[in-house]
PLY file of the C-alpha trace (Angstrom):
ply
format ascii 1.0
element vertex 299
property float x
property float y
property float z
element edge 298
property int vertex1
property int vertex2
end_header
9.64 2.81 1.90
13.29 3.06 1.28
13.19 6.93 0.86
11.72 7.30 4.31
13.54 4.38 6.12
17.12 5.66 5.15
16.11 9.19 5.93
15.61 8.48 9.70
18.27 8.71 12.17
18.72 5.19 12.89
20.86 3.66 15.96
21.65 0.31 17.05
18.70 -1.22 19.14
16.11 0.89 17.38
13.02 -1.14 16.48
10.67 -1.50 13.38
7.44 -2.99 13.71
5.81 -4.47 10.49
2.57 -6.54 9.95
2.86 -9.99 8.63
0.96 -8.92 5.38
3.60 -6.47 4.18
4.84 -6.62 0.52
8.26 -8.38 0.15
9.60 -5.05 -0.90
8.98 -3.64 2.61
10.31 -6.52 4.35
13.46 -6.52 2.29
13.89 -2.86 3.11
13.53 -3.57 6.80
16.17 -6.38 6.75
18.81 -4.16 4.93
18.28 -1.57 7.98
19.01 -4.36 10.18
22.23 -5.13 8.20
23.28 -1.65 7.85
22.26 -0.03 11.09
21.81 -2.75 13.64
17.86 -2.09 13.78
15.52 -4.74 15.10
12.78 -5.80 13.17
9.45 -7.72 14.22
6.07 -8.47 12.80
2.93 -8.61 14.45
0.16 -11.13 13.12
-2.28 -8.79 11.34
-3.90 -11.39 9.23
-5.20 -13.41 12.10
-6.10 -10.36 13.99
-8.33 -9.29 11.22
-10.11 -12.42 10.92
-10.86 -12.05 14.68
-12.16 -8.73 13.93
-9.80 -6.16 15.62
-6.20 -5.76 14.64
-5.39 -2.92 17.34
-4.77 -5.01 20.50
-2.50 -7.19 18.60
-0.51 -4.24 17.20
-0.22 -2.58 20.53
1.31 -5.68 22.11
4.28 -5.55 19.84
5.06 -1.97 20.30
8.27 -1.15 22.34
9.83 1.82 23.94
12.60 1.23 21.15
9.92 1.30 18.33
10.96 4.10 16.05
8.90 3.14 13.06
5.78 1.20 12.17
5.11 0.36 8.62
1.70 -0.62 7.66
-0.36 -0.74 4.46
-3.72 1.08 3.87
-5.18 -1.62 1.77
-3.38 -5.06 2.12
-1.86 -6.10 -1.15
-2.45 -9.77 -0.76
-6.04 -10.00 0.63
-7.57 -6.51 -0.19
-8.47 -5.75 3.34
-8.91 -2.18 4.12
-7.38 -1.29 7.37
-8.86 0.90 10.03
-5.79 2.93 9.56
-6.94 6.23 11.55
-7.91 4.14 14.52
-4.57 2.23 14.44
-2.62 5.40 14.14
-4.46 6.99 16.95
-4.10 3.90 19.36
-0.41 3.70 18.24
0.35 7.28 19.32
-1.51 7.08 22.59
0.79 4.14 23.87
4.04 4.96 22.03
3.99 8.82 21.17
7.63 8.46 19.68
6.74 6.01 16.81
6.66 7.47 13.40
3.99 5.73 11.09
4.76 5.07 7.63
2.03 3.74 5.22
2.45 1.77 2.01
-0.29 3.39 -0.18
0.37 1.39 -3.31
-3.15 -0.25 -3.42
-4.92 2.64 -1.84
-4.03 5.81 -3.84
-6.27 6.04 -6.81
-8.95 3.97 -4.96
-10.02 5.73 -1.78
-11.25 9.09 -1.22
-8.39 10.47 0.96
-7.77 13.26 3.47
-4.22 12.67 4.50
-4.05 15.10 7.20
-6.86 13.42 8.95
-5.33 9.96 9.05
-2.76 10.71 11.76
0.26 9.25 9.97
3.59 10.67 9.23
4.54 9.40 5.78
2.26 8.03 2.89
4.08 6.42 -0.05
2.45 5.58 -3.27
3.02 4.52 -6.99
1.37 6.09 -9.79
1.24 3.29 -12.31
-1.32 1.14 -10.19
-4.66 2.59 -9.66
-4.03 5.95 -11.34
-2.92 3.77 -14.44
-0.02 6.28 -15.01
3.38 5.67 -16.26
5.97 3.28 -14.68
8.77 4.86 -12.60
7.04 7.68 -10.74
5.31 7.94 -7.25
4.82 10.20 -4.44
5.58 10.68 -0.88
3.27 12.59 1.50
5.19 13.86 4.79
3.30 15.27 7.47
4.80 18.67 8.07
5.60 17.98 11.95
7.53 15.06 10.71
9.65 16.93 8.10
12.66 17.70 10.65
12.82 14.02 11.55
13.23 13.00 7.85
16.60 13.80 6.46
16.72 13.70 2.49
18.18 10.46 1.31
19.49 11.94 -1.71
20.95 15.65 -2.01
20.84 17.87 -4.95
20.64 21.55 -5.76
16.81 21.48 -5.81
16.63 20.51 -2.22
18.57 23.32 -0.62
18.41 26.89 0.17
21.44 28.90 -1.20
23.02 32.27 -0.32
23.88 35.09 -2.58
27.12 33.26 -3.40
25.16 30.11 -4.64
26.46 28.10 -1.30
23.97 25.91 0.53
22.48 27.06 3.67
19.91 24.35 4.62
16.86 22.55 3.35
13.96 23.74 1.52
11.23 24.38 3.78
8.63 21.98 2.25
8.57 18.78 0.19
11.11 20.27 -2.25
13.84 19.17 0.25
13.26 15.80 -1.00
13.89 16.49 -4.77
17.41 15.97 -6.13
18.27 17.73 -9.48
17.34 16.21 -12.94
13.74 14.67 -12.93
11.89 12.66 -15.40
9.40 15.57 -16.06
7.74 13.50 -19.04
6.67 11.17 -16.39
4.99 13.91 -14.27
3.24 15.08 -17.33
1.87 11.34 -18.00
0.76 11.14 -14.32
-1.02 14.41 -14.17
-2.94 13.59 -17.56
-3.84 10.17 -16.08
-5.34 11.72 -12.92
-7.15 14.34 -14.90
-8.73 11.63 -17.09
-9.79 9.93 -14.06
-11.59 13.03 -12.69
-13.73 13.02 -15.97
-15.29 9.72 -14.81
-16.66 11.29 -11.55
-15.55 12.35 -8.03
-13.18 10.27 -6.01
-16.35 8.95 -3.85
-18.32 8.14 -6.91
-15.50 6.13 -8.57
-14.61 4.48 -5.21
-18.42 3.36 -4.87
-18.27 1.90 -8.41
-15.27 -0.31 -7.40
-16.87 -1.34 -4.19
-20.09 -2.28 -6.38
-17.87 -4.31 -8.82
-15.81 -6.06 -6.21
-18.90 -7.00 -4.32
-20.35 -8.57 -7.49
-17.11 -10.57 -8.06
-17.11 -11.60 -4.53
-20.78 -12.84 -4.58
-20.17 -14.79 -7.75
-17.02 -16.34 -6.46
-18.75 -17.33 -3.19
-21.42 -19.05 -5.25
-18.96 -21.49 -6.76
-18.92 -24.56 -4.47
-15.19 -25.17 -4.76
-14.13 -21.53 -4.29
-13.57 -19.70 -0.75
-13.02 -15.98 -0.76
-10.53 -14.90 2.05
-12.65 -12.27 3.37
-15.97 -13.15 4.79
-17.59 -10.04 3.43
-17.22 -8.02 0.30
-13.81 -6.22 0.36
-13.89 -2.40 0.78
-11.19 -2.25 -2.08
-10.78 -3.38 -5.71
-8.73 -6.62 -4.51
-10.71 -9.70 -4.37
-8.69 -12.77 -2.97
-9.73 -16.34 -3.15
-8.66 -19.94 -2.76
-9.66 -23.13 -4.35
-10.56 -25.73 -1.75
-7.79 -28.30 -1.39
-5.40 -26.53 -3.64
-1.86 -26.53 -2.29
-0.65 -24.14 -5.22
-2.79 -21.88 -7.44
-0.23 -21.34 -10.13
-1.88 -23.93 -12.55
-5.33 -21.91 -12.18
-3.51 -18.57 -12.92
-1.74 -20.16 -15.88
-4.99 -21.56 -17.30
-6.83 -18.16 -16.82
-3.88 -16.40 -18.62
-4.06 -18.90 -21.49
-7.80 -17.37 -21.82
-6.64 -13.72 -21.61
-7.95 -13.56 -18.12
-5.11 -11.93 -15.98
-5.01 -12.57 -11.97
-2.27 -12.48 -9.64
-0.76 -15.39 -7.78
-0.12 -14.71 -4.12
2.15 -16.96 -2.00
1.14 -15.98 1.36
-1.51 -16.50 2.01
-1.84 -19.26 -0.67
-4.52 -17.51 -2.81
-5.33 -15.82 -6.09
-6.04 -12.21 -6.31
-8.15 -10.42 -8.96
-8.24 -6.66 -9.30
-11.31 -4.73 -9.98
-11.15 -1.16 -11.25
-14.04 1.22 -11.71
-13.36 0.79 -15.40
-14.00 -3.02 -15.21
-17.11 -4.15 -16.95
-19.64 -6.43 -15.43
-19.31 -8.70 -18.48
-15.51 -9.04 -17.78
-16.41 -10.19 -14.14
-18.71 -12.79 -15.69
-15.91 -13.91 -17.92
-13.58 -14.28 -14.91
-16.11 -16.16 -13.01
-16.97 -18.41 -16.00
-13.51 -19.11 -16.56
-12.86 -20.23 -13.10
-15.75 -22.45 -12.94
-14.80 -24.08 -16.34
-10.99 -24.62 -14.88
-12.22 -26.49 -11.71
0 1
1 2
2 3
3 4
4 5
5 6
6 7
7 8
8 9
9 10
10 11
11 12
12 13
13 14
14 15
15 16
16 17
17 18
18 19
19 20
20 21
21 22
22 23
23 24
24 25
25 26
26 27
27 28
28 29
29 30
30 31
31 32
32 33
33 34
34 35
35 36
36 37
37 38
38 39
39 40
40 41
41 42
42 43
43 44
44 45
45 46
46 47
47 48
48 49
49 50
50 51
51 52
52 53
53 54
54 55
55 56
56 57
57 58
58 59
59 60
60 61
61 62
62 63
63 64
64 65
65 66
66 67
67 68
68 69
69 70
70 71
71 72
72 73
73 74
74 75
75 76
76 77
77 78
78 79
79 80
80 81
81 82
82 83
83 84
84 85
85 86
86 87
87 88
88 89
89 90
90 91
91 92
92 93
93 94
94 95
95 96
96 97
97 98
98 99
99 100
100 101
101 102
102 103
103 104
104 105
105 106
106 107
107 108
108 109
109 110
110 111
111 112
112 113
113 114
114 115
115 116
116 117
117 118
118 119
119 120
120 121
121 122
122 123
123 124
124 125
125 126
126 127
127 128
128 129
129 130
130 131
131 132
132 133
133 134
134 135
135 136
136 137
137 138
138 139
139 140
140 141
141 142
142 143
143 144
144 145
145 146
146 147
147 148
148 149
149 150
150 151
151 152
152 153
153 154
154 155
155 156
156 157
157 158
158 159
159 160
160 161
161 162
162 163
163 164
164 165
165 166
166 167
167 168
168 169
169 170
170 171
171 172
172 173
173 174
174 175
175 176
176 177
177 178
178 179
179 180
180 181
181 182
182 183
183 184
184 185
185 186
186 187
187 188
188 189
189 190
190 191
191 192
192 193
193 194
194 195
195 196
196 197
197 198
198 199
199 200
200 201
201 202
202 203
203 204
204 205
205 206
206 207
207 208
208 209
209 210
210 211
211 212
212 213
213 214
214 215
215 216
216 217
217 218
218 219
219 220
220 221
221 222
222 223
223 224
224 225
225 226
226 227
227 228
228 229
229 230
230 231
231 232
232 233
233 234
234 235
235 236
236 237
237 238
238 239
239 240
240 241
241 242
242 243
243 244
244 245
245 246
246 247
247 248
248 249
249 250
250 251
251 252
252 253
253 254
254 255
255 256
256 257
257 258
258 259
259 260
260 261
261 262
262 263
263 264
264 265
265 266
266 267
267 268
268 269
269 270
270 271
271 272
272 273
273 274
274 275
275 276
276 277
277 278
278 279
279 280
280 281
281 282
282 283
283 284
284 285
285 286
286 287
287 288
288 289
289 290
290 291
291 292
292 293
293 294
294 295
295 296
296 297
297 298
């Protein structure tokens, strides 16, 4: 998010549109753009729109002639909802062709089978340490070829530039190398490459995704069977994130702590007020049973 947002040519009065489900790191970056460049930031109520069935009309209502960038997640980090990203991007471009679309892919890369060129978005940013199980501190950024001229490098180094016979800079590299700087943490690249290679040994991306769906559906069904538990989504999530609430609970911190004391790790989410469990294709059915049993005993 920071690399893309700082690389655009912002002018006072430009507008950024976010959903109300974006990660705090995204929100903070947008706020910093307001502070630096006088950019206006607004949000559209995605969570309520998803519960109603279709987020696109609500999104379109908030687009402006000054909207330069829309930031949206592919899979929502707090609820696990898979967004209809291709349809949202298409509708956005039909109404506001000037808008660039930046996707937070932290919860989708390593989960979904992806064809980035088919999504209709401009930027797709991800981290390698989540679903890829790679090393911390390394991520990736996809830039749609037609969007390259609009995204200036935020950091500049010799690996990003073309040079003449005297070694003087003449312009940017024609491809993604323009966003490289100089010294890179090559051991992290090796770690991520090896992690991805290991995943390939466990089946195709579609097979791994179907395994995630099967396990998250199993967890969702078992949680739904507990009388005091409400899952945030009315149907099993199309991701590995399963979010739930305890009826009448104003703060789920105590439950999260009780589960952690039993070596069961889940995530406390502040907005919406809930608990989030992550289910990978590597998760065992017995581990799901262990989680549900621990929750039942804590209630």
